[in-house]
C-alpha positions in Angstrom: -64.7 5.7 -50.8 -62.4 3.8 -53.6 -60.0 6.9 -52.6 -60.7 6.6 -49.4 -59.5 2.7 -49.3 -56.7 3.4 -51.3 -55.2 5.8 -48.7 -56.2 3.6 -46.1 -53.9 0.8 -47.6 -51.2 3.1 -48.6 -50.9 4.3 -44.9 -50.9 0.6 -43.6 -48.5 -0.3 -46.4 -45.9 2.4 -45.9 -46.1 1.7 -41.3 -45.4 -2.2 -42.7 -42.6 -1.3 -44.6 -41.5 0.9 -41.8 -41.5 -2.0 -39.5 -40.2 -4.0 -42.0 -37.4 -1.8 -42.1 -36.8 -1.6 -38.3 -36.7 -5.4 -37.7 -34.4 -5.8 -40.5 -32.4 -2.8 -38.9 -32.3 -4.8 -35.6 -31.2 -8.5 -37.5 -28.5 -6.4 -39.1 -27.0 -5.0 -36.1 -27.6 -8.4 -34.0 -23.9 -8.5 -33.6 -23.4 -4.7 -32.7 -21.7 -3.2 -29.8 -24.1 -1.8 -27.6 -26.6 -1.5 -30.1 -30.4 -0.9 -28.6 -33.1 -2.9 -30.6 -35.8 -0.6 -32.4 -39.6 -0.5 -32.5 -41.6 1.7 -35.0 -44.8 2.9 -32.9 -47.6 3.1 -35.3 -50.9 5.1 -33.9 -54.2 5.5 -35.6 -54.9 8.1 -38.0 -57.6 10.4 -36.5 -60.8 9.3 -37.8 -63.3 11.1 -40.3 -66.4 12.4 -39.5 -69.7 11.8 -42.2 -72.7 13.0 -41.6 -75.8 10.6 -40.6 -76.0 7.7 -38.7 -72.3 6.7 -40.1 -70.1 8.8 -37.6 -66.8 8.9 -37.2 -64.8 6.1 -39.7 -60.7 5.7 -39.4 -58.4 6.6 -42.2 -55.6 4.3 -41.7 -52.4 4.8 -39.8 -49.0 6.5 -39.4 -45.5 5.7 -38.2 -45.2 7.6 -34.9 -41.7 7.3 -33.8 -39.2 4.8 -33.9 -37.9 4.1 -30.1 -34.9 2.7 -28.3 -36.0 -0.1 -26.3 -34.1 1.1 -23.4 -34.5 0.6 -19.4 -32.4 3.2 -17.7 -32.5 1.2 -14.1 -30.9 -1.7 -16.4 -28.0 0.4 -18.1 -26.9 2.4 -14.8 -26.9 -1.1 -12.9 -24.6 -2.1 -15.9 -22.6 1.1 -15.5 -22.1 0.7 -11.6 -21.1 -3.4 -12.6 -18.3 -1.7 -14.9 -17.1 0.8 -12.3 -16.8 -2.0 -9.4 -15.4 -4.6 -11.7 -12.2 -2.5 -12.8 -11.8 -1.4 -9.3 -11.5 -4.9 -8.1 -10.0 -5.8 -11.6 -7.0 -3.4 -11.1 -6.5 -3.7 -7.4 -6.3 -7.5 -8.0 -3.4 -7.3 -10.4 -1.6 -4.9 -9.3 -1.5 -6.5 -5.6 -1.3 -10.2 -6.9 2.4 -9.2 -8.2 3.2 -8.1 -5.0 1.9 -11.4 -3.2 3.7 -13.7 -5.9 6.7 -12.1 -4.8 6.8 -11.5 -1.4 5.1 -15.1 -0.5 7.2 -16.5 -3.1 10.1 -18.6 -1.4 12.6 -18.2 -4.6 12.7 -14.3 -4.2 10.9 -13.7 -0.3 12.4 -12.4 2.1 12.3 -15.5 4.6 14.6 -18.0 3.2 17.9 -15.2 2.8 17.0 -14.3 6.9 17.6 -18.1 7.4 20.3 -18.7 5.8 22.1 -15.6 6.9 21.2 -16.6 10.8 22.4 -20.5 9.9 25.9 -19.1 8.2 25.9 -16.9 11.9 25.1 -20.1 13.7 28.1 -21.8 12.0 30.6 -19.3 12.6 29.9 -19.3 16.2 30.7 -22.8 16.3 34.1 -22.0 14.8 34.2 -18.6 15.2 38.4 -18.6 14.5 37.2 -20.4 10.8 37.7 -17.7 8.1 35.5 -19.8 5.6 33.1 -19.7 8.0 33.0 -15.9 8.7 33.6 -15.6 4.8 30.3 -18.0 4.1 28.4 -15.6 6.8 29.5 -12.7 4.6 28.5 -13.7 2.0 25.1 -14.7 3.1 24.9 -10.8 4.6 25.0 -9.9 1.0 22.6 -11.9 -0.3 20.4 -10.8 2.5 20.7 -7.3 1.9 20.7 -7.9 -1.8 17.1 -9.7 -1.1 16.3 -6.7 0.2 16.9 -4.3 -2.5 15.5 -6.8 -4.9 12.1 -6.7 -3.4 12.7 -3.1 -3.3 13.4 -2.9 -6.9 10.0 -4.8 -7.4 8.4 -2.6 -5.7 10.0 0.7 -7.3 8.6 -1.2 -11.1 5.2 -1.2 -9.4 5.0 2.3 -8.5 6.7 3.0 -12.1 3.6 0.5 -13.5 1.1 2.6 -11.3 2.3 5.5 -13.1 1.4 4.6 -16.0 -1.5 3.2 -16.0 -2.8 6.8 -14.1 -1.3 8.4 -17.2 -3.1 6.2 -19.7 -6.1 6.0 -17.8 -5.9 9.7 -17.3 -5.9 9.7 -21.5 -8.7 7.4 -22.1 -11.0 8.9 -19.5 -10.7 12.9 -21.4 -10.5 11.1 -25.0 -13.8 9.5 -24.1 -15.1 12.2 -22.7 -14.6 14.3 -25.6 -15.8 11.7 -27.7 -19.1 12.0 -25.5 -19.5 15.9 -25.7 -19.0 15.6 -29.6 -22.0 13.0 -29.4 -23.9 15.5 -27.4 -23.5 18.5 -29.9 -24.5 15.8 -33.0 -27.6 14.4 -31.1 -29.2 17.7 -30.0 -28.8 19.2 -33.2 -30.4 16.1 -34.8 -33.0 16.5 -32.1 -33.7 20.0 -33.1 -33.9 19.0 -37.0 -36.0 16.0 -36.7 -38.4 17.7 -34.6 -38.2 15.5 -31.8 -36.9 12.3 -33.5 -34.1 10.7 -31.4 -31.3 9.7 -33.7 -31.5 5.9 -32.1 -27.9 4.9 -33.6 -25.9 7.7 -32.3 -27.6 7.5 -28.8 -26.1 4.1 -28.7 -22.7 5.0 -29.8 -22.7 7.2 -26.9 -24.0 4.9 -24.5 -21.3 2.6 -25.6 -18.6 5.2 -24.6 -20.1 6.1 -21.5 -20.1 2.5 -20.4 -16.5 2.1 -21.5 -16.0 5.4 -19.0 -17.7 3.6 -16.3 -14.5 1.0 -16.4 -12.5 3.4 -15.6 -14.0 5.7 -12.8 -16.9 5.6 -11.4 -19.7 8.4 -12.8 -23.4 9.7 -12.3 -24.9 10.3 -16.1 -28.0 12.6 -16.4 -30.2 13.4 -18.9 -31.0 16.8 -20.4 -34.5 17.2 -21.9 -32.6 18.1 -25.2 -31.4 14.6 -25.1 -27.6 15.9 -24.3 -25.6 13.6 -21.2 -24.3 15.1 -18.4 -21.7 13.3 -16.3 -19.7 13.7 -13.1 -17.5 11.8 -11.1 -15.7 12.4 -7.6 -17.8 14.2 -5.3 -19.5 15.9 -7.9 -16.7 17.7 -10.4 -18.0 18.4 -14.0 -16.4 15.9 -16.3 -19.1 16.8 -19.2 -21.8 19.2 -19.4 -23.8 19.3 -22.9 -20.9 19.8 -25.5 -18.3 20.8 -23.5 -15.8 18.0 -21.8 -13.3 18.7 -18.5 -10.0 17.0 -19.3 -7.7 14.7 -16.5 -4.7 14.3 -16.3 -1.2 13.5 -13.8 0.6 15.6 -12.3 3.8 15.0 -9.5 2.7 15.1 -6.5 3.9 18.3 -4.9 5.6 16.0 -1.6 6.7 13.0 -3.7 8.1 12.9 -7.1 7.5 9.6 -7.5 4.2 9.8 -7.1 1.7 11.1 -9.5 -2.1 13.2 -8.7 -4.9 13.2 -10.6 -5.7 16.6 -11.9 -9.4 17.7 -13.4 -9.0 20.6 -15.9 -11.7 23.2 -17.0 -10.4 26.0 -19.1 -8.0 27.5 -16.7 -9.6 25.5 -14.1 -7.4 22.8 -12.2 -8.8 20.8 -9.3 -6.6 17.9 -7.7 -9.3 15.4 -7.3 -6.9 12.2 -6.2 -8.9 12.0 -3.1 -12.0 12.3 -4.4 -11.8 9.7 -7.0 -14.6 6.7 -6.8 -15.1 3.7 -8.5 -13.4 2.2 -11.9 -9.8 1.6 -12.7 -8.9 4.4 -11.2 -9.4 4.2 -8.2 -8.3 0.2 -8.2 -4.9 1.6 -9.3 -4.9 4.5 -6.2 -6.6 1.9 -3.6 -3.7 -0.6 -4.5 -0.8 2.2 -4.6 -2.6 3.8 -0.4 -3.3 0.7 0.9 -0.8 -2.1 -0.4 1.8 -0.6 -2.1 3.4 2.1 -0.1 2.6 -0.3 3.4 4.7 -3.0 2.3 7.3 -0.3 1.3 8.0 1.0 4.5 6.9 -2.3 6.3 9.9 -3.8 4.4 11.7 -0.7 5.1 11.1 -1.1 9.1 12.6 -4.6 8.7 15.6 -3.6 7.0 16.0 -0.8 9.9 15.4 -3.2 12.6 17.6 -5.5 11.4 20.7 -3.2 10.8 20.1 -0.9 13.8 20.2 -4.2 15.9 22.7 -6.1 14.4 25.0 -3.3 14.1 24.4 -2.6 18.0 25.6 -5.7 19.2 28.6 -5.5 17.0 30.2 -3.0 18.5 29.7 -4.4 21.6 31.9 -7.5 20.5 35.8 -7.4 19.4 37.0 -8.6 16.5 40.1 -10.8 15.6 41.9 -7.8 13.3 45.1 -8.3 14.4 47.6 -11.1 15.6 48.1 -9.4 19.5 46.2 -7.6 22.1 44.4 -5.0 22.4 41.6 -5.9 19.4 39.4 -3.4 18.0 36.1 -3.4 18.8 33.7 -4.3 16.1 31.7 -1.3 14.2 28.5 -1.5 12.6 27.8 -4.3 10.5 25.1 -3.2 7.9 24.9 0.3 6.5 23.4 2.4 9.1 19.7 3.4 8.4 20.0 6.5 10.8 20.3 8.9 8.4 18.3 7.6 5.4 14.6 8.7 5.9 13.1 11.1 4.1 11.2 14.4 4.5 9.9 16.2 1.1 8.6 19.9 1.6 5.3 20.4 -0.1 6.4 23.8 -1.9 8.3 24.6 -4.8 10.8 26.7 -2.4 10.0 26.2 1.0 12.3 27.6 3.7 12.3 25.0 6.4 14.6 22.3 6.8 14.0 19.5 8.8 16.2 15.9 9.4 15.1 12.4 10.6 16.9 10.2 12.8 15.9 6.8 13.8 16.0 6.5 17.8 14.1 3.3 18.4 13.7 0.6 15.7 10.7 -1.0 18.3 8.6 1.8 18.0 8.3 2.4 13.9 5.1 2.1 12.6 4.8 1.9 8.8 3.0 5.1 8.1 3.9 8.2 6.3 3.7 11.6 8.6 2.4 14.8 7.6 4.1 17.7 9.4 2.1 21.0 9.2 2.6 24.2 10.2 -0.3 26.9 10.7 -0.6 30.5 10.8 -0.3 30.5 14.8 3.4 28.8 13.8 2.2 25.8 15.5 3.3 22.3 14.2 0.7 19.3 13.6 2.4 16.1 13.2 -0.2 13.9 11.6 0.2 9.7 11.0 -1.3 9.3 8.1 -2.4 5.7 8.2 -4.8 6.5 10.9 -4.7 10.2 10.9 -3.4 10.2 14.6 -2.3 13.6 15.3 0.5 14.6 17.6 0.2 18.7 17.9 2.3 21.3 19.1 2.2 19.8 23.1 3.4 16.7 22.0 6.1 18.9 19.2 8.3 21.5 20.4 10.6 21.8 16.7 12.7 24.6 17.8 15.5 23.3 16.8 15.9 20.9 19.4 15.5 17.2 19.0 12.0 16.4 20.5 9.6 15.5 18.0 8.0 12.1 17.4 9.7 10.3 20.0 7.2 8.0 20.9 7.1 7.0 16.9 10.8 5.3 16.8 12.7 9.0 15.2 13.6 12.4 16.7 12.6 15.2 14.2 15.0 17.9 13.9 14.6 21.6 12.6 17.4 23.0 11.1 15.9 26.2 9.4 12.5 27.1 10.8 9.8 26.8 8.7 7.0 29.6 7.8 3.3 29.3 8.2 1.3 27.1 5.7 4.5 25.1 5.0 4.1 21.2 4.6 6.2 18.4 4.7 5.8 14.7 4.0 7.9 12.4 6.5 9.1 9.1 5.3 11.0 7.3 8.4 11.2 4.1 6.5 10.3 4.1 2.9 13.6 4.1 1.8 15.9 1.9 4.2 14.9 -0.9 2.3 17.0 0.3 -1.0 20.0 1.2 0.7 20.9 -1.3 2.9 24.5 -3.0 2.8 26.7 -4.8 4.6 29.6 -2.2 5.9 31.5 -5.3 7.0 34.1 -5.7 4.0 36.6 -7.7 6.1 35.7 -11.5 7.6 38.1 -10.4 10.2 36.0 -7.5 11.2 32.9 -9.4 12.3 32.8 -9.3 16.7 31.9 -12.4 17.4 34.0 -12.3 20.8 32.8 -10.6 23.7 35.7 -7.8 25.0 35.7 -8.7 28.5 35.8 -12.0 30.3 34.7 -12.9 33.9 35.4 -16.3 35.9 37.2 -17.2 39.7 40.6 -15.6 40.3 43.0 -18.4 39.4 46.7 -19.6 41.1 49.2 -17.7 38.9 51.4 -20.6 39.0 49.2 -23.3 38.4 46.1 -21.7 36.8 43.8 -23.5 38.9 40.7 -22.2 41.0 41.3 -20.1 44.6 37.5 -20.1 45.6 35.9 -22.5 47.8 32.2 -21.7 47.7 29.8 -22.3 44.8 29.3 -18.8 44.0 29.4 -18.0 39.9 29.8 -14.9 38.0 27.8 -15.1 34.7 25.6 -13.4 32.1 28.5 -10.7 31.3 27.1 -7.8 29.1 29.4 -5.2 27.4 26.9 -2.6 26.3 29.2 0.2 26.2 32.3 0.4 23.2 34.7 1.5 25.6 35.6 -1.4 27.3 36.9 -1.1 31.0 38.3 2.3 30.4 38.1 2.8 34.1 40.3 0.1 35.3 43.1 1.3 37.6 45.5 -1.7 36.2 44.4 -1.6 32.6 41.4 -4.0 32.6 40.8 -6.3 35.3 38.2 -5.5 38.0 37.7 -7.7 41.1 34.6 -8.8 43.1 35.8 -10.3 46.9 32.9 -11.8 48.8 32.7 -10.4 52.1 30.0 -11.7 54.6 29.9 -8.9 56.4 28.8 -6.0 54.5 25.3 -4.7 54.2 24.3 -6.1 57.9 26.7 -9.4 57.6 24.7 -12.7 57.9 22.3 -14.2 58.1 20.4 -11.3 56.3 23.2 -9.1 54.6 26.8 -10.0 53.0 28.0 -8.5 49.6 30.9 -8.0 47.1 33.6 -5.4 47.4 34.4 -4.2 44.0 37.8 -2.6 43.5 40.7 -2.0 41.2 38.3 1.0 39.9 40.1 3.9 38.7 38.1 6.6 39.6 37.4 9.0 42.3 36.2 6.0 44.1 39.5 3.1 44.7 36.4 0.7 45.3 32.5 0.3 46.1 30.3 -2.1 47.2 27.3 -4.2 46.1 24.8 -6.3 48.0 24.5 -10.5 47.6 22.8 -12.4 50.1 23.2 -16.0 49.3 20.4 -16.7 51.2 17.8 -14.9 48.8 20.2 -14.0 45.7 21.8 -17.7 44.9 19.7 -18.4 41.6 21.1 -15.2 40.4 21.5 -11.2 41.0 22.1 -9.0 37.8 24.0 -6.3 38.4 24.4 -3.3 35.9 27.4 -0.9 36.0 26.2 1.9 34.2 25.7 4.9 37.1 22.0 4.4 36.9 20.5 1.2 37.5 23.3 0.3 40.2 23.2 3.8 42.3 26.4 4.5 44.8 28.5 3.1 42.3 31.2 4.9 39.7 29.9 4.2 36.0 32.6 2.0 34.8 31.9 1.5 31.2 28.7 0.0 31.1 28.6 -3.9 32.1 26.1 -6.3 33.6 26.7 -9.3 34.9 24.8 -11.8 37.0 26.1 -13.4 40.2 24.4 -17.0 41.8 24.9 -19.6 43.8 26.7 -19.4 47.5 30.4 -18.1 47.6 32.5 -18.1 50.7 34.3 -15.4 52.6 37.3 -13.8 50.1 36.0 -15.8 47.3 37.3 -13.5 44.6 35.8 -12.9 41.0 37.6 -11.6 37.7 36.2 -9.2 35.8 39.0 -8.5 32.8 39.7 -7.3 28.5 39.6 -10.2 26.7 43.4 -10.6 25.3 42.4 -14.0 23.1 39.1 -13.5 21.1 39.9 -16.1 18.4 37.6 -19.0 19.9 35.2 -16.9 21.5 31.7 -16.4 20.5 29.6 -14.9 23.1 28.8 -11.8 20.9 28.1 -14.1 18.4 25.8 -16.3 20.1 23.8 -12.5 21.4 23.6 -11.6 17.3 21.9 -15.0 16.5 19.8 -14.7 19.5 18.3 -11.7 17.5 16.9 -13.7 15.1 13.7 -14.7 17.7 14.0 -11.4 19.6 11.6 -9.3 19.3 12.4 -6.0 18.0 9.5 -4.6 15.9 6.4 -3.4 16.3 6.7 -2.4 20.0 8.7 -5.6 20.6 6.0 -8.4 19.4 7.7 -9.5 16.3 11.1 -10.4 15.7 12.3 -10.1 11.7 10.7 -13.1 10.7 7.5 -12.7 12.1 7.5 -9.0 10.7 7.9 -10.2 7.2 5.5 -13.0 7.8 2.9 -10.3 8.9 3.6 -8.3 5.4 3.2 -11.8 3.8 -0.3 -12.3 5.5 -0.6 -8.9 4.9 -0.5 -8.7 1.4 -1.9 -12.2 0.7 -5.1 -11.1 2.7 -5.8 -7.7 0.7 -5.4 -9.8 -2.2 -7.6 -12.7 -1.7 -10.1 -10.5 -0.9 -9.9 -8.1 -4.1 -10.2 -12.1 -6.0 -13.4 -12.8 -4.0 -15.0 -9.5 -4.7 -13.5 -9.9 -7.8 -15.1 -13.1 -8.8 -18.7 -11.7 -7.0 -18.6 -8.9 -9.3 -18.0 -10.3 -12.3 -21.2 -12.6 -11.6 -23.3 -9.2 -10.9 -22.0 -7.6 -14.0 -22.9 -10.7 -16.0 -26.4 -11.0 -14.5 -26.9 -7.6 -15.0 -25.7 -7.4 -18.6 -28.0 -10.8 -19.2 -31.4 -8.5 -18.1 -30.2 -5.9 -20.1 -29.9 -8.3 -23.2 -33.2 -10.2 -22.1 -35.0 -6.7 -22.7 -33.0 -4.1 -24.9 -30.7 -6.9 -27.4 -31.8 -8.7 -30.5 -33.4 -11.6 -30.0 -33.2 -13.5 -33.7 -36.2 -16.2 -33.5 -38.5 -12.9 -32.1 -37.5 -10.8 -34.7 -38.3 -13.3 -37.4 -41.4 -13.7 -36.0 -41.9 -10.1 -36.4 -40.7 -10.2 -40.3 -43.2 -12.7 -40.8 -45.7 -10.4 -39.0 -45.3 -7.5 -41.1 -44.8 -9.0 -44.1 -48.2 -10.1 -44.0 -49.4 -6.3 -42.9 -47.7 -5.7 -45.7 -49.5 -7.9 -48.0 -52.6 -7.3 -46.6 -52.3 -3.5 -47.4 -51.6 -4.4 -51.0 -54.8 -6.2 -51.0 -56.8 -3.3 -49.8 -54.9 -1.1 -52.3 -55.5 -3.5 -55.2 -59.3 -3.7 -54.3 -59.4 0.0 -54.1 -57.9 -0.1 -57.6 -60.8 -2.6 -58.5 -63.5 -0.6 -57.4 -62.2 2.6 -59.3 -62.0 0.8 -62.0 -65.1 -1.0 -62.0 -66.7 2.7 -61.5 -65.0 4.0 -64.8 -66.3 0.8 -66.7 -70.0 2.0 -65.6 -69.8 5.1 -66.8 
């Protein structure tokens, strides 16, 4: 019996020793990252049977195993929290950089737009002033420089996005490789230990898995042999037992400035850019697609609208280049954007060649487009912002400029594509970087109108000859050819004849004469009784049927003219103090020329600022919320799996007492054995 007691005492001593070792290990690792506290699980040894009335008697205790006090649900919560936090953090960090530039009065576009139009107004106040014109030209250069400065910042951010993608891909590959190596080691040790778990190695693997979840959303599946398999995206395998796939970046097949994420397993490659979910990788990719690209395109659209509208109006005006008539008409104010849109093919050696021309800046969107050619030779143009499709019924790309007119640009097929080819079309992406000032001489700013209109005057006295209250106003020359069809070199006369069109009280009109065309003259209807508030005429051969095309000219007649009252439209021979075209250019500041005529330049920029600001604020709110959720998940996990020093101190005392008690059992067994020997 003494020997039995000795064995029991020894088993208790060894069990207490293991518990003390495990608790000491816990205390030692209280500050170790990712450490999961362990516990020695005890189990009673199978009792021995004694015949008679004694029955089964216990024979001691054994240490069954040392377990990690881990809860997979808590671990998964942290992984999911890491993934969401990493996504929002990366998105917010990049979005805030754009927001700080666009909304900043020092670096934003609004102050320079206001300064430009303020300088234009000052030039209109004194159109013959060279200093005022020089200030306008200077402000124009400041404005285009600001477009380019903001676009340069966008370029820097795109480079930062690419650098982050390269770095994150490398991190994911490295971590996945380390997890695969630990899988091999863990499986090997479990086998060698006959099922005992190498807890500290598993902790190391869990730390790596959590770090991986910060980079990309993952799904972890544990095998019975102890290996951890990791899946990403839409189920792609990243780690399977001891094998790890690699993640890298490759240049996008359409855009050399953009990187895609590639998953490599052996010799097989898969583009997973569109299937990545969660983590910093998704945050960076979401920023590129949801903030950076729309911002680049929005700024480009404003640059196109500004240059196209200002150029069109400046071409309708007259410069003061020279000292005597005829004075030249204006040219482009800003560098033209019509040839800057990009068409990028998706093949290394595409046969199709396409060009894009901006036709209507009001219809331009902030989207890129994808052109696909299917096996039947049909074309499909997809607006990528909402995947709206313009199919072959809307496109006739057989060498004619017919495509996408409803989108504000025409697509011309110069060389036919073959089935399977695709192209990325960016109508506005490069506009902000390429805008510049075309006018290099202040005298070439066309503030004056090339034509003038008024009452017929006495050649000797200069006094008005009309006796009625009729007026001519709102003269607009929409054709840079001036008045090329006037017989006497410039002048066109409009003489009121109350007998025209049935005569008064329901008729009346003007005889338009001195026309250099197949018509010597033409008549236009004007009834003072109904038209006295103003009636506009447009000589373009379309708006006013029956009139010859005399140069694309609009004017408004009003009041009550008397019979034979005459108005004269003539070339402008003294444009120095004329600001009429300059006033029309100034009106463009508040004219709604963007987004289907719903926004002006500053309004469109304000929409861009609000768009980025909203995205940034939303990401900030999500980031703060996710931080709280993640901290709660970590606290829950620490409460279950973390080391509590007070608790471990109590365990040490408990196990120390058990150790001492087992020592007493051994001592008692020894004393009993000695007493037995002494009795012999």
